[in-house]
C-alpha positions, 0 to 999 in steps of 0.5 A: 485777515479772516482765519477761515481764509488764512493758512495757519496749520497749527499743531496740538502736539509738540513735535519730538525734534523741538528742544527749545520753546521757540522751535516748539512754538514756531512749529505748533503755530504754523510759522515754519516747516522743516524742508531738510536738516537746518533748512525751513520753509517760512509759512504765512504767519512766520513770513509776516513776522520775518518781514516785520523785523526786516522792515525795522532793520531797513528803517533804522539803517536808513536813519543811520544813512546806510544804503540798501543793495543786494548781492548774489547768493552764489559767488565765484571762489576767485575773490575768496582765493584772492583775499586768502579766505577760501581755504581758511574759512572751513567746512561751514562754507558750501563749495560747489562747481558749475557746469564749466567746472568753475569753483563757486560758493554759496555765500556765508558773508560778503566782504570780498564781493562788496570790496570788489564792487567798491574797488571798481567804482570808488577812487577818491576820498571825496566819495567817503564815507560810504556804508552799504548793506543788504538783507539776504539769505546766507548758508553755513553748513553747520555740523549739527543744525538744531533749535529750529531757525536759531541754529539753522544752515540757511538763514536770513541776515542783514550784512553791512559794510563801511568804507572810510578813509581813516581808522578814526572815521571807521571807528565812528562808523563802528560806534554809529552801528552800535547805536543804530543796533541798540535802537533796532532791538528796542523797537523789537521789544528786546533788551540786547546787551553789547559785549566785547567778542571774538572776531572769528573768521571775519577778522579784526581786533574790534568787535562787539556782539549783541546778546538777548538774555534767555534761559536757552542762550548758547553763551553764559553771560556775566553782567552788571544789572545796571546795563539792563536799565539803560534805554535808547529809543527815546533819544534823539541821536545825530548819527553824524556826530562822532561825540554823541555816538562815542558817548552812547558806546561808552555808556553801555560798555563802561558797565561790565558785560562779558560772555563766558569766553571772555569773562574775567572773574577777578575784574568782574568782582572788582568792577561790579558791586555784589548786589549788581552782579548777574549771571545768565544765558544769552542768544547772539542776535548781531555783531559788528566788526572793525577790521581795518585794511584786512580786505582792502589791502589784498584786494586793492581797494584804495582811494586817493587821499587829500595829499594825492596818495593811494591808500587802502580804505579802512573797513568794517562789517555789521550783521543782524540775524533777521531770521534768528531774531524771530526765534530769539524774540520768542525765547525772550517772550513766551509762556506755557500757552504760547508766544507773546509778540511785542507790538513792534513785530506782531504778525497781526495787530490784534485778534478778534474772537467771535464767541458765537459765530452765526449769531447775527448780532455777534457777526455784525459786531465783529464785522464792524470791528474788523472794518474799523481797525482795517480803515485805520491801517491796522491788520486784525486777525478775525477768528470767524471759524465755527469753533468752540470758544476754548479752541479759539482762545487757545489758538490766539494764545499760541500765535501770541497776538498782543491784544484780543477783542472778544465779542459775545452776545452777553457782552453786546447786550450791555454794549461792550466787548472784552479787550485782553492783553496777551502779556498781562492777561488782564481784561477790560470791558469797553464799548466796541468803538473805544476798544478800537481807539485803544488799539489804535493808540497803542500802535500809534506810538510805535 
């Protein structure tokens, strides 16, 4: 993409309402624009990042054997009244009435609706296990929406639901989700720590939330520093293998990690050596639940088991805050100049900066780089504006592309361009073709 043809309404000044780094930079980088309190339009740059994250979620859900679907954002209140949650959910649920005076709601979550789909089409244990998910806009009427998309009223979320014959099978689905989420977050350049949590209005006794460490996190976190050294991405896990999934869960959960809501100081000191005790802040980016027959019993979601008996299925749900992850990644990865995108979610794979727009040699070199990168399936952002060099560098730093190729007459006389890492700030002079090869090699491994 050429910057002269792109819609990138960057701001030089920080809007007064932005209190945290991600909100400041998302507004300044032209990623979002507030439509009303807690509700945002996603502009082209922000939308590209949102779709990158969504694609990773889809790929890891498919790897785990889960089936994508899509349910409506507006639900009938009837199912929620049937489950007993309609009055219990609270004022966060936006309740509305249609022209026929029927009670409706803007979905905050979809346990009832997915259970209704299941009970209408599945009747035998032979059709289990089954896990379906969607990525869809949700609405929760936060009393004090703040921090941009971190705590908005409208948000983009992956919510998945598993149906299993027995508790053992459902807990395997729970462990499988924990493993798939760890891989998902790693691909986004995040270290997400799974922690035992409260289930809230979803219900159930077993639940883990995933927190990304950041100074602006909502929760206090107490943890064993060894947990941040654990990595999952390179492991070849068979998601159908109960033992493998259980082993991964135990590896992560055997190390102490609690939020301030569940922290036990005595246990922390007993289990974790002083040198490894850490306190920080964390941003929740996902949560998984096992809630057994909480919804299947009242909604009549039963199957015939191997002995011919009708039994309620065991269920769980699993959420990832896709839009919230955009903010969380920025909170975990930025500096005073702007965003620093991990390669897995960057909106463009690299930036091309022409130091002397209008110079025949510099223009030709930039065009050649742009064509070479595009031919390799990469998306460069070419700053072809007639703008001073300092302004171009400031824009690239603000929007956070991981790599920048700088082209100028002086370097071209020596047959080189400059390749710069946004994260480290280190630069290297290379012939243009080698710079292209280096960028291609970096993304080939993702």
